[in-house]
N, C-alpha and C positions, 0 to 999 in steps of 0.2 A: 405455537408459532416458533419456527426454528430461529436460532441465534447462531450466526456464522461469522467467523473471522477469515478473511481471504488474505493469506500471507504471501506476498509477492517477493520471491527470492531471485528471480531470473535476472541475468545481466542484460545489458543493452546492446551487446555486440554481434548478435546473429539474428537471422530471420526467424529461427525457432524461438529465440528469446522474446522477440516481438509478439509472436503468437501466444506465448505463455502470459505475457502482460495483457494482451487483448482478451484472452480467455478469463483471466482473473477479474478484470474490470467488467467484462460483459456478464460474468456469473454474479458478481456483486450487484450489478444493476438489476438482474433478473430477480434476485431475492428482495431488493428494495422495492421494485415495482409490484411484487407480490405482497408487500406490506410486512415483510419479515425484518428482524433486526440483523443488520449486516455492517461489518466494519472492514476496512482495508488497512493493512499495515505493510509498508515497504521495509524490507529487511535485507541484510547481506548486500550482495551486488544489486539487489532490487531497489536500493536507495537511489541508484543512479537514474531511475526512471522519473523521479520527481522533477528535476530540472528539464528533462526531455519533454515531459507532459505539460509543463508550465508554458512551453512555447505555443503561441496561438496557432501557428501553422502546422503543428503536429497533427497527424491524421486522427489521433485518439484524444486530442485536447478537449473536445466537446464532451466525450464520455467521462473523462477525468473531472471536468468541472461539474457535470451532473451529479457526480458522487462526492463532491466536496464535503457535504455534511456527514458523510459516512467514512471519511478517511480519518482513522484514529491517529495516524502519524507515521514517522519513519524512525528507524533505529539510530540513535545518536552515535553510538560507538561505530557502527558500520558506515554511517555517513562520513565520519571522520576518516575511517580506514580507506574508503573509496573516493575521498577527495571532493565530496559534494556538500559538506556541512554548511559552508557559507551560502551556497545557492539555496539550500533548503531553508535556512534561516531567513532568506529573503522572500520566501513563498508563504502561503497560508498553511502549509503543512507543519504540524508540531513535531519536534524532536522528542522521542520517547527514550527514557533511561530508567525504567522502573526496576530492573533487576541487573545489577552490575553493568550499567550502561546500555542495556538492551531492553526492548519492549518486554514487559512481563506478560507471558502467556498464561501463567498459572491463574491469575486473577480472572481472565476471560473464561478459562475452562471451568473454574469454580462457579462462575455465573451462568454456566450452562452453554457456553459457546462451543461449537465444533470448529476446529481449525482445519482449513483446506489450504494446502501449499501449492504454489505455482512457480 
């Protein structure tokens, strides 16, 4: 059974970035639906997606909520750098700071996860 981490780095400011976010979440859902282990991490400018996707009127809010149990979290350092830390703290998404304020990918890779970036 594959173990995959979907790392969303895309910003929120372009149509292309929306496509990368949609592809990351859709791919994660495909793996979940297949019964595989999958986690989603929002990192870099991708942390800005959490407040966007929390909005019930966002077109990908439903997909986001379907993946709630598979969202590992968002980078604490980057959430601060991109000005969304307070908004993420008000959501169900956990802030990750395993390695120097960032999500620790080494632990996931050591557990057999492949990391796919979007």
